[in-house]
PDB file of N, CA, C, O and CB in Angstrom:
ATOM      1  N   UNK A   1      13.808  17.009 -29.431  1.00  0.00           N
ATOM      2  CA  UNK A   1      13.331  15.922 -30.247  1.00  0.00           C
ATOM      3  C   UNK A   1      12.059  15.326 -29.512  1.00  0.00           C
ATOM      4  O   UNK A   1      11.089  14.809 -30.067  1.00  0.00           O
ATOM      5  CB  UNK A   1      14.496  14.817 -30.468  1.00  0.00           C
ATOM      6  N   UNK A   2      12.237  15.486 -28.282  1.00  0.00           N
ATOM      7  CA  UNK A   2      10.972  14.975 -27.424  1.00  0.00           C
ATOM      8  C   UNK A   2       9.692  15.625 -27.611  1.00  0.00           C
ATOM      9  O   UNK A   2       8.597  15.067 -27.542  1.00  0.00           O
ATOM     10  CB  UNK A   2      11.216  15.111 -25.974  1.00  0.00           C
ATOM     11  N   UNK A   3       9.938  16.994 -27.883  1.00  0.00           N
ATOM     12  CA  UNK A   3       8.888  17.959 -28.282  1.00  0.00           C
ATOM     13  C   UNK A   3       8.171  17.582 -29.684  1.00  0.00           C
ATOM     14  O   UNK A   3       6.955  17.566 -29.873  1.00  0.00           O
ATOM     15  CB  UNK A   3       9.554  19.403 -28.384  1.00  0.00           C
ATOM     16  N   UNK A   4       8.998  17.336 -30.455  1.00  0.00           N
ATOM     17  CA  UNK A   4       8.574  16.929 -31.940  1.00  0.00           C
ATOM     18  C   UNK A   4       7.729  15.692 -31.871  1.00  0.00           C
ATOM     19  O   UNK A   4       6.662  15.574 -32.474  1.00  0.00           O
ATOM     20  CB  UNK A   4       9.877  16.618 -32.925  1.00  0.00           C
ATOM     21  N   UNK A   5       8.343  14.647 -30.993  1.00  0.00           N
ATOM     22  CA  UNK A   5       7.498  13.300 -30.990  1.00  0.00           C
ATOM     23  C   UNK A   5       6.214  13.546 -30.322  1.00  0.00           C
ATOM     24  O   UNK A   5       5.183  12.924 -30.579  1.00  0.00           O
ATOM     25  CB  UNK A   5       8.237  12.076 -30.220  1.00  0.00           C
ATOM     26  N   UNK A   6       6.340  14.606 -29.339  1.00  0.00           N
ATOM     27  CA  UNK A   6       4.993  14.732 -28.534  1.00  0.00           C
ATOM     28  C   UNK A   6       3.947  15.320 -29.542  1.00  0.00           C
ATOM     29  O   UNK A   6       2.788  14.909 -29.590  1.00  0.00           O
ATOM     30  CB  UNK A   6       5.144  15.767 -27.147  1.00  0.00           C
ATOM     31  N   UNK A   7       4.458  16.345 -30.368  1.00  0.00           N
ATOM     32  CA  UNK A   7       3.596  17.012 -31.292  1.00  0.00           C
ATOM     33  C   UNK A   7       3.104  16.036 -32.410  1.00  0.00           C
ATOM     34  O   UNK A   7       2.025  16.235 -32.968  1.00  0.00           O
ATOM     35  CB  UNK A   7       4.332  18.215 -31.895  1.00  0.00           C
ATOM     36  N   UNK A   8       3.815  15.102 -32.693  1.00  0.00           N
ATOM     37  CA  UNK A   8       3.216  14.054 -33.678  1.00  0.00           C
ATOM     38  C   UNK A   8       2.143  13.278 -33.134  1.00  0.00           C
ATOM     39  O   UNK A   8       1.122  13.044 -33.781  1.00  0.00           O
ATOM     40  CB  UNK A   8       4.235  13.071 -34.146  1.00  0.00           C
ATOM     41  N   UNK A   9       2.362  12.821 -31.820  1.00  0.00           N
ATOM     42  CA  UNK A   9       1.271  12.030 -31.285  1.00  0.00           C
ATOM     43  C   UNK A   9      -0.015  12.827 -30.904  1.00  0.00           C
ATOM     44  O   UNK A   9      -1.145  12.339 -30.916  1.00  0.00           O
ATOM     45  CB  UNK A   9       1.771  11.310 -30.087  1.00  0.00           C
ATOM     46  N   UNK A  10       0.279  14.064 -30.578  1.00  0.00           N
ATOM     47  CA  UNK A  10      -0.893  15.018 -30.294  1.00  0.00           C
ATOM     48  C   UNK A  10      -1.731  15.155 -31.638  1.00  0.00           C
ATOM     49  O   UNK A  10      -2.953  15.285 -31.566  1.00  0.00           O
ATOM     50  CB  UNK A  10      -0.336  16.542 -29.778  1.00  0.00           C
ATOM     51  N   UNK A  11      -1.158  15.130 -32.715  1.00  0.00           N
ATOM     52  CA  UNK A  11      -1.898  15.358 -33.848  1.00  0.00           C
ATOM     53  C   UNK A  11      -1.717  14.122 -34.799  1.00  0.00           C
ATOM     54  O   UNK A  11      -1.245  14.229 -35.931  1.00  0.00           O
ATOM     55  CB  UNK A  11      -1.474  16.685 -34.486  1.00  0.00           C
ATOM     56  N   UNK A  12      -2.088  13.067 -34.300  1.00  0.00           N
ATOM     57  CA  UNK A  12      -1.782  11.682 -35.082  1.00  0.00           C
ATOM     58  C   UNK A  12      -2.596  11.628 -36.178  1.00  0.00           C
ATOM     59  O   UNK A  12      -2.105  11.130 -37.191  1.00  0.00           O
ATOM     60  CB  UNK A  12      -2.028  10.356 -34.268  1.00  0.00           C
ATOM     61  N   UNK A  13      -3.754  12.033 -36.221  1.00  0.00           N
ATOM     62  CA  UNK A  13      -4.793  11.970 -37.535  1.00  0.00           C
ATOM     63  C   UNK A  13      -4.169  12.577 -38.588  1.00  0.00           C
ATOM     64  O   UNK A  13      -4.040  12.027 -39.682  1.00  0.00           O
ATOM     65  CB  UNK A  13      -6.223  12.721 -37.368  1.00  0.00           C
ATOM     66  N   UNK A  14      -3.718  13.830 -38.293  1.00  0.00           N
ATOM     67  CA  UNK A  14      -2.973  14.661 -39.374  1.00  0.00           C
ATOM     68  C   UNK A  14      -1.747  13.886 -40.060  1.00  0.00           C
ATOM     69  O   UNK A  14      -1.555  13.739 -41.267  1.00  0.00           O
ATOM     70  CB  UNK A  14      -2.392  16.027 -38.686  1.00  0.00           C
ATOM     71  N   UNK A  15      -0.964  13.426 -38.989  1.00  0.00           N
ATOM     72  CA  UNK A  15       0.166  12.845 -39.488  1.00  0.00           C
ATOM     73  C   UNK A  15      -0.299  11.555 -40.536  1.00  0.00           C
ATOM     74  O   UNK A  15       0.166  11.476 -41.673  1.00  0.00           O
ATOM     75  CB  UNK A  15       1.079  12.386 -38.197  1.00  0.00           C
ATOM     76  N   UNK A  16      -1.082  10.762 -40.099  1.00  0.00           N
ATOM     77  CA  UNK A  16      -1.598   9.504 -40.844  1.00  0.00           C
ATOM     78  C   UNK A  16      -2.299   9.917 -42.240  1.00  0.00           C
ATOM     79  O   UNK A  16      -2.163   9.236 -43.257  1.00  0.00           O
ATOM     80  CB  UNK A  16      -2.716   8.681 -39.874  1.00  0.00           C
ATOM     81  N   UNK A  17      -3.060  11.100 -42.184  1.00  0.00           N
ATOM     82  CA  UNK A  17      -3.564  11.546 -43.392  1.00  0.00           C
ATOM     83  C   UNK A  17      -2.449  12.169 -44.380  1.00  0.00           C
ATOM     84  O   UNK A  17      -2.554  12.028 -45.599  1.00  0.00           O
ATOM     85  CB  UNK A  17      -4.634  12.538 -43.071  1.00  0.00           C
ATOM     86  N   UNK A  18      -1.542  12.757 -43.878  1.00  0.00           N
ATOM     87  CA  UNK A  18      -0.323  13.167 -44.772  1.00  0.00           C
ATOM     88  C   UNK A  18       0.392  12.215 -45.452  1.00  0.00           C
ATOM     89  O   UNK A  18       0.809  12.377 -46.599  1.00  0.00           O
ATOM     90  CB  UNK A  18       0.641  13.804 -44.066  1.00  0.00           C
ATOM     91  N   UNK A  19       0.584  11.019 -44.651  1.00  0.00           N
ATOM     92  CA  UNK A  19       1.378   9.952 -45.153  1.00  0.00           C
ATOM     93  C   UNK A  19       0.443   9.105 -46.078  1.00  0.00           C
ATOM     94  O   UNK A  19       1.018   8.490 -46.976  1.00  0.00           O
ATOM     95  CB  UNK A  19       2.008   9.103 -43.965  1.00  0.00           C
ATOM     96  N   UNK A  20      -0.779   8.996 -45.999  1.00  0.00           N
ATOM     97  CA  UNK A  20      -1.573   8.373 -46.814  1.00  0.00           C
ATOM     98  C   UNK A  20      -2.012   8.787 -48.076  1.00  0.00           C
ATOM     99  O   UNK A  20      -2.426   8.013 -48.939  1.00  0.00           O
ATOM    100  CB  UNK A  20      -2.443   8.170 -46.244  1.00  0.00           C
ATOM    101  N   UNK A  21      -1.901  10.330 -48.223  1.00  0.00           N
ATOM    102  CA  UNK A  21      -2.202  10.860 -49.659  1.00  0.00           C
ATOM    103  C   UNK A  21      -0.953  11.224 -50.316  1.00  0.00           C
ATOM    104  O   UNK A  21      -0.127  11.914 -49.720  1.00  0.00           O
ATOM    105  CB  UNK A  21      -3.150  12.124 -49.670  1.00  0.00           C
ATOM    106  N   UNK A  22      -0.772  10.834 -51.425  1.00  0.00           N
ATOM    107  CA  UNK A  22       0.299  11.211 -52.331  1.00  0.00           C
ATOM    108  C   UNK A  22       0.122  12.407 -53.147  1.00  0.00           C
ATOM    109  O   UNK A  22      -0.792  12.459 -53.970  1.00  0.00           O
ATOM    110  CB  UNK A  22       0.550  10.177 -53.189  1.00  0.00           C
ATOM    111  N   UNK A  23       0.952  13.386 -52.970  1.00  0.00           N
ATOM    112  CA  UNK A  23       0.916  14.626 -53.615  1.00  0.00           C
ATOM    113  C   UNK A  23       2.242  15.068 -54.197  1.00  0.00           C
ATOM    114  O   UNK A  23       3.265  15.043 -53.513  1.00  0.00           O
ATOM    115  CB  UNK A  23       0.434  15.601 -52.700  1.00  0.00           C
ATOM    116  N   UNK A  24       2.229  15.462 -55.420  1.00  0.00           N
ATOM    117  CA  UNK A  24       3.502  15.772 -55.868  1.00  0.00           C
ATOM    118  C   UNK A  24       3.593  17.219 -56.313  1.00  0.00           C
ATOM    119  O   UNK A  24       2.628  17.719 -56.892  1.00  0.00           O
ATOM    120  CB  UNK A  24       3.880  14.859 -56.937  1.00  0.00           C
ATOM    121  N   UNK A  25       4.739  17.951 -56.071  1.00  0.00           N
ATOM    122  CA  UNK A  25       4.857  19.379 -56.233  1.00  0.00           C
ATOM    123  C   UNK A  25       5.753  19.527 -57.432  1.00  0.00           C
ATOM    124  O   UNK A  25       6.379  20.578 -57.565  1.00  0.00           O
ATOM    125  CB  UNK A  25       5.423  20.112 -54.941  1.00  0.00           C
ATOM    126  N   UNK A  26       5.875  18.476 -58.391  1.00  0.00           N
ATOM    127  CA  UNK A  26       6.806  18.566 -59.586  1.00  0.00           C
ATOM    128  C   UNK A  26       6.486  19.575 -60.507  1.00  0.00           C
ATOM    129  O   UNK A  26       7.355  20.318 -60.964  1.00  0.00           O
ATOM    130  CB  UNK A  26       6.854  17.350 -60.330  1.00  0.00           C
ATOM    131  N   UNK A  27       5.102  19.669 -60.863  1.00  0.00           N
ATOM    132  CA  UNK A  27       4.563  20.607 -61.813  1.00  0.00           C
ATOM    133  C   UNK A  27       4.771  22.182 -61.286  1.00  0.00           C
ATOM    134  O   UNK A  27       5.112  23.136 -61.984  1.00  0.00           O
ATOM    135  CB  UNK A  27       2.986  20.239 -62.029  1.00  0.00           C
ATOM    136  N   UNK A  28       4.520  22.182 -60.097  1.00  0.00           N
ATOM    137  CA  UNK A  28       4.809  23.620 -59.585  1.00  0.00           C
ATOM    138  C   UNK A  28       6.359  23.944 -59.509  1.00  0.00           C
ATOM    139  O   UNK A  28       6.777  25.059 -59.820  1.00  0.00           O
ATOM    140  CB  UNK A  28       4.168  23.811 -58.090  1.00  0.00           C
ATOM    141  N   UNK A  29       7.234  22.872 -59.060  1.00  0.00           N
ATOM    142  CA  UNK A  29       8.714  23.242 -59.152  1.00  0.00           C
ATOM    143  C   UNK A  29       9.163  23.437 -60.496  1.00  0.00           C
ATOM    144  O   UNK A  29      10.120  24.193 -60.660  1.00  0.00           O
ATOM    145  CB  UNK A  29       9.590  22.212 -58.549  1.00  0.00           C
ATOM    146  N   UNK A  30       8.596  22.841 -61.562  1.00  0.00           N
ATOM    147  CA  UNK A  30       9.026  23.030 -62.908  1.00  0.00           C
ATOM    148  C   UNK A  30       8.721  24.552 -63.370  1.00  0.00           C
ATOM    149  O   UNK A  30       9.490  25.265 -64.016  1.00  0.00           O
ATOM    150  CB  UNK A  30       8.292  21.960 -63.839  1.00  0.00           C
ATOM    151  N   UNK A  31       7.400  24.902 -62.889  1.00  0.00           N
ATOM    152  CA  UNK A  31       7.189  26.329 -63.391  1.00  0.00           C
ATOM    153  C   UNK A  31       7.989  27.279 -62.681  1.00  0.00           C
ATOM    154  O   UNK A  31       8.330  28.287 -63.300  1.00  0.00           O
ATOM    155  CB  UNK A  31       5.769  26.774 -63.278  1.00  0.00           C
ATOM    156  N   UNK A  32       8.354  27.138 -61.479  1.00  0.00           N
ATOM    157  CA  UNK A  32       9.199  28.067 -60.694  1.00  0.00           C
ATOM    158  C   UNK A  32      10.610  28.023 -61.288  1.00  0.00           C
ATOM    159  O   UNK A  32      11.221  29.082 -61.430  1.00  0.00           O
ATOM    160  CB  UNK A  32       9.219  27.681 -59.141  1.00  0.00           C
ATOM    161  N   UNK A  33      11.148  26.881 -61.635  1.00  0.00           N
ATOM    162  CA  UNK A  33      12.378  26.909 -62.158  1.00  0.00           C
ATOM    163  C   UNK A  33      12.442  27.662 -63.574  1.00  0.00           C
ATOM    164  O   UNK A  33      13.388  28.396 -63.859  1.00  0.00           O
ATOM    165  CB  UNK A  33      12.837  25.522 -62.228  1.00  0.00           C
ATOM    166  N   UNK A  34      11.403  27.431 -64.407  1.00  0.00           N
ATOM    167  CA  UNK A  34      11.431  28.110 -65.550  1.00  0.00           C
ATOM    168  C   UNK A  34      11.348  29.642 -65.545  1.00  0.00           C
ATOM    169  O   UNK A  34      11.942  30.379 -66.332  1.00  0.00           O
ATOM    170  CB  UNK A  34      10.468  27.612 -66.259  1.00  0.00           C
ATOM    171  N   UNK A  35      10.503  30.035 -64.520  1.00  0.00           N
ATOM    172  CA  UNK A  35      10.511  31.581 -64.188  1.00  0.00           C
ATOM    173  C   UNK A  35      11.751  32.022 -63.738  1.00  0.00           C
ATOM    174  O   UNK A  35      12.229  33.072 -64.168  1.00  0.00           O
ATOM    175  CB  UNK A  35       9.526  31.983 -63.128  1.00  0.00           C
ATOM    176  N   UNK A  36      12.318  31.333 -62.922  1.00  0.00           N
ATOM    177  CA  UNK A  36      13.770  31.832 -62.503  1.00  0.00           C
ATOM    178  C   UNK A  36      14.825  31.891 -63.527  1.00  0.00           C
ATOM    179  O   UNK A  36      15.772  32.675 -63.455  1.00  0.00           O
ATOM    180  CB  UNK A  36      14.337  30.960 -61.455  1.00  0.00           C
ATOM    181  N   UNK A  37      14.621  30.931 -64.614  1.00  0.00           N
ATOM    182  CA  UNK A  37      15.672  30.919 -65.663  1.00  0.00           C
ATOM    183  C   UNK A  37      15.464  32.131 -66.461  1.00  0.00           C
ATOM    184  O   UNK A  37      16.408  32.780 -66.911  1.00  0.00           O
ATOM    185  CB  UNK A  37      15.634  29.642 -66.569  1.00  0.00           C
ATOM    186  N   UNK A  38      14.103  32.472 -66.658  1.00  0.00           N
ATOM    187  CA  UNK A  38      13.906  33.646 -67.441  1.00  0.00           C
ATOM    188  C   UNK A  38      14.326  34.962 -66.910  1.00  0.00           C
ATOM    189  O   UNK A  38      14.786  35.897 -67.566  1.00  0.00           O
ATOM    190  CB  UNK A  38      12.602  33.732 -67.735  1.00  0.00           C
ATOM    191  N   UNK A  39      14.085  34.908 -65.501  1.00  0.00           N
ATOM    192  CA  UNK A  39      14.679  36.175 -64.793  1.00  0.00           C
ATOM    193  C   UNK A  39      16.144  36.420 -64.806  1.00  0.00           C
ATOM    194  O   UNK A  39      16.666  37.535 -64.827  1.00  0.00           O
ATOM    195  CB  UNK A  39      14.335  36.153 -63.386  1.00  0.00           C
ATOM    196  N   UNK A  40      16.818  35.171 -64.789  1.00  0.00           N
ATOM    197  CA  UNK A  40      18.380  35.291 -64.998  1.00  0.00           C
ATOM    198  C   UNK A  40      18.820  35.746 -66.175  1.00  0.00           C
ATOM    199  O   UNK A  40      19.795  36.498 -66.201  1.00  0.00           O
ATOM    200  CB  UNK A  40      19.057  34.095 -64.863  1.00  0.00           C
ATOM    201  N   UNK A  41      18.081  35.307 -67.489  1.00  0.00           N
ATOM    202  CA  UNK A  41      18.363  35.696 -68.689  1.00  0.00           C
ATOM    203  C   UNK A  41      18.020  37.175 -68.921  1.00  0.00           C
ATOM    204  O   UNK A  41      18.673  37.803 -69.754  1.00  0.00           O
ATOM    205  CB  UNK A  41      17.727  34.839 -69.566  1.00  0.00           C
ATOM    206  N   UNK A  42      17.103  37.724 -68.280  1.00  0.00           N
ATOM    207  CA  UNK A  42      16.734  39.139 -68.541  1.00  0.00           C
ATOM    208  C   UNK A  42      17.134  40.074 -67.552  1.00  0.00           C
ATOM    209  O   UNK A  42      16.715  41.231 -67.590  1.00  0.00           O
ATOM    210  CB  UNK A  42      15.351  39.286 -68.693  1.00  0.00           C
ATOM    211  N   UNK A  43      17.979  39.638 -66.592  1.00  0.00           N
ATOM    212  CA  UNK A  43      18.608  40.521 -65.426  1.00  0.00           C
ATOM    213  C   UNK A  43      19.202  41.745 -65.934  1.00  0.00           C
ATOM    214  O   UNK A  43      20.185  41.646 -66.668  1.00  0.00           O
ATOM    215  CB  UNK A  43      19.738  39.771 -64.632  1.00  0.00           C
ATOM    216  N   UNK A  44      18.688  42.989 -65.612  1.00  0.00           N
ATOM    217  CA  UNK A  44      19.310  44.147 -66.022  1.00  0.00           C
ATOM    218  C   UNK A  44      19.129  44.578 -67.427  1.00  0.00           C
ATOM    219  O   UNK A  44      19.607  45.688 -67.662  1.00  0.00           O
ATOM    220  CB  UNK A  44      20.606  44.020 -65.774  1.00  0.00           C
ATOM    221  N   UNK A  45      18.614  44.035 -68.318  1.00  0.00           N
ATOM    222  CA  UNK A  45      18.420  44.432 -69.683  1.00  0.00           C
ATOM    223  C   UNK A  45      17.213  44.431 -70.231  1.00  0.00           C
ATOM    224  O   UNK A  45      17.120  44.606 -71.446  1.00  0.00           O
ATOM    225  CB  UNK A  45      19.089  43.760 -70.440  1.00  0.00           C
ATOM    226  N   UNK A  46      16.021  44.227 -69.404  1.00  0.00           N
ATOM    227  CA  UNK A  46      14.888  44.185 -70.031  1.00  0.00           C
ATOM    228  C   UNK A  46      13.865  44.790 -69.024  1.00  0.00           C
ATOM    229  O   UNK A  46      14.117  44.718 -67.821  1.00  0.00           O
ATOM    230  CB  UNK A  46      14.601  42.793 -70.508  1.00  0.00           C
ATOM    231  N   UNK A  47      12.721  45.384 -69.463  1.00  0.00           N
ATOM    232  CA  UNK A  47      11.767  45.682 -68.687  1.00  0.00           C
ATOM    233  C   UNK A  47      10.611  44.674 -68.302  1.00  0.00           C
ATOM    234  O   UNK A  47      10.503  43.572 -68.840  1.00  0.00           O
ATOM    235  CB  UNK A  47      11.328  46.705 -69.216  1.00  0.00           C
ATOM    236  N   UNK A  48       9.744  45.153 -67.307  1.00  0.00           N
ATOM    237  CA  UNK A  48       8.697  44.151 -66.967  1.00  0.00           C
ATOM    238  C   UNK A  48       7.759  43.621 -68.107  1.00  0.00           C
ATOM    239  O   UNK A  48       7.309  42.475 -68.114  1.00  0.00           O
ATOM    240  CB  UNK A  48       7.838  44.750 -65.933  1.00  0.00           C
ATOM    241  N   UNK A  49       7.485  44.646 -69.154  1.00  0.00           N
ATOM    242  CA  UNK A  49       6.643  44.077 -70.071  1.00  0.00           C
ATOM    243  C   UNK A  49       7.240  42.721 -70.759  1.00  0.00           C
ATOM    244  O   UNK A  49       6.556  41.711 -70.926  1.00  0.00           O
ATOM    245  CB  UNK A  49       6.339  45.143 -71.082  1.00  0.00           C
ATOM    246  N   UNK A  50       8.503  42.832 -71.107  1.00  0.00           N
ATOM    247  CA  UNK A  50       9.141  41.855 -71.786  1.00  0.00           C
ATOM    248  C   UNK A  50       9.232  40.588 -70.912  1.00  0.00           C
ATOM    249  O   UNK A  50       9.003  39.465 -71.360  1.00  0.00           O
ATOM    250  CB  UNK A  50      10.453  42.345 -72.226  1.00  0.00           C
ATOM    251  N   UNK A  51       9.567  40.832 -69.689  1.00  0.00           N
ATOM    252  CA  UNK A  51       9.468  39.790 -68.607  1.00  0.00           C
ATOM    253  C   UNK A  51       7.980  39.090 -68.662  1.00  0.00           C
ATOM    254  O   UNK A  51       7.852  37.867 -68.713  1.00  0.00           O
ATOM    255  CB  UNK A  51       9.744  40.518 -67.100  1.00  0.00           C
ATOM    256  N   UNK A  52       7.130  39.789 -68.649  1.00  0.00           N
ATOM    257  CA  UNK A  52       5.693  39.386 -68.595  1.00  0.00           C
ATOM    258  C   UNK A  52       5.313  38.508 -69.787  1.00  0.00           C
ATOM    259  O   UNK A  52       4.660  37.471 -69.667  1.00  0.00           O
ATOM    260  CB  UNK A  52       4.776  40.641 -68.566  1.00  0.00           C
ATOM    261  N   UNK A  53       5.765  38.997 -70.943  1.00  0.00           N
ATOM    262  CA  UNK A  53       5.551  38.402 -72.093  1.00  0.00           C
ATOM    263  C   UNK A  53       6.172  36.971 -72.230  1.00  0.00           C
ATOM    264  O   UNK A  53       5.601  35.997 -72.720  1.00  0.00           O
ATOM    265  CB  UNK A  53       6.005  39.271 -73.067  1.00  0.00           C
ATOM    266  N   UNK A  54       7.314  37.008 -71.765  1.00  0.00           N
ATOM    267  CA  UNK A  54       8.151  35.673 -71.768  1.00  0.00           C
ATOM    268  C   UNK A  54       7.491  34.707 -70.700  1.00  0.00           C
ATOM    269  O   UNK A  54       7.420  33.510 -70.978  1.00  0.00           O
ATOM    270  CB  UNK A  54       9.817  35.957 -71.363  1.00  0.00           C
ATOM    271  N   UNK A  55       7.041  35.139 -69.580  1.00  0.00           N
ATOM    272  CA  UNK A  55       6.270  34.277 -68.751  1.00  0.00           C
ATOM    273  C   UNK A  55       5.082  33.708 -69.298  1.00  0.00           C
ATOM    274  O   UNK A  55       4.832  32.518 -69.108  1.00  0.00           O
ATOM    275  CB  UNK A  55       5.924  34.915 -67.643  1.00  0.00           C
ATOM    276  N   UNK A  56       4.347  34.425 -69.940  1.00  0.00           N
ATOM    277  CA  UNK A  56       3.008  33.961 -70.612  1.00  0.00           C
ATOM    278  C   UNK A  56       3.225  33.157 -71.710  1.00  0.00           C
ATOM    279  O   UNK A  56       2.371  32.294 -71.909  1.00  0.00           O
ATOM    280  CB  UNK A  56       2.147  35.073 -71.087  1.00  0.00           C
ATOM    281  N   UNK A  57       4.204  33.227 -72.511  1.00  0.00           N
ATOM    282  CA  UNK A  57       4.715  32.181 -73.657  1.00  0.00           C
ATOM    283  C   UNK A  57       4.851  30.887 -72.998  1.00  0.00           C
ATOM    284  O   UNK A  57       5.376  30.714 -71.899  1.00  0.00           O
ATOM    285  CB  UNK A  57       6.197  32.572 -74.361  1.00  0.00           C
ATOM    286  N   UNK A  58       4.331  29.975 -73.761  1.00  0.00           N
ATOM    287  CA  UNK A  58       4.748  28.551 -73.143  1.00  0.00           C
ATOM    288  C   UNK A  58       6.124  28.154 -73.550  1.00  0.00           C
ATOM    289  O   UNK A  58       6.598  27.087 -73.161  1.00  0.00           O
ATOM    290  CB  UNK A  58       3.762  27.363 -73.617  1.00  0.00           C
TER     291      UNK A  58
END
């Protein structure tokens, strides 16, 4: 724990910048979950071409 705290104080500018800027990974997470759902649906019964078409369709 002491090493972690020391690392934070060593790079304090990066810590402050990380806390000051708001970023959301919601859009990326949604896309990944959609792809995982499609992979589960097609597991074992479809080839790569069908998988590719389903990924590219909205």
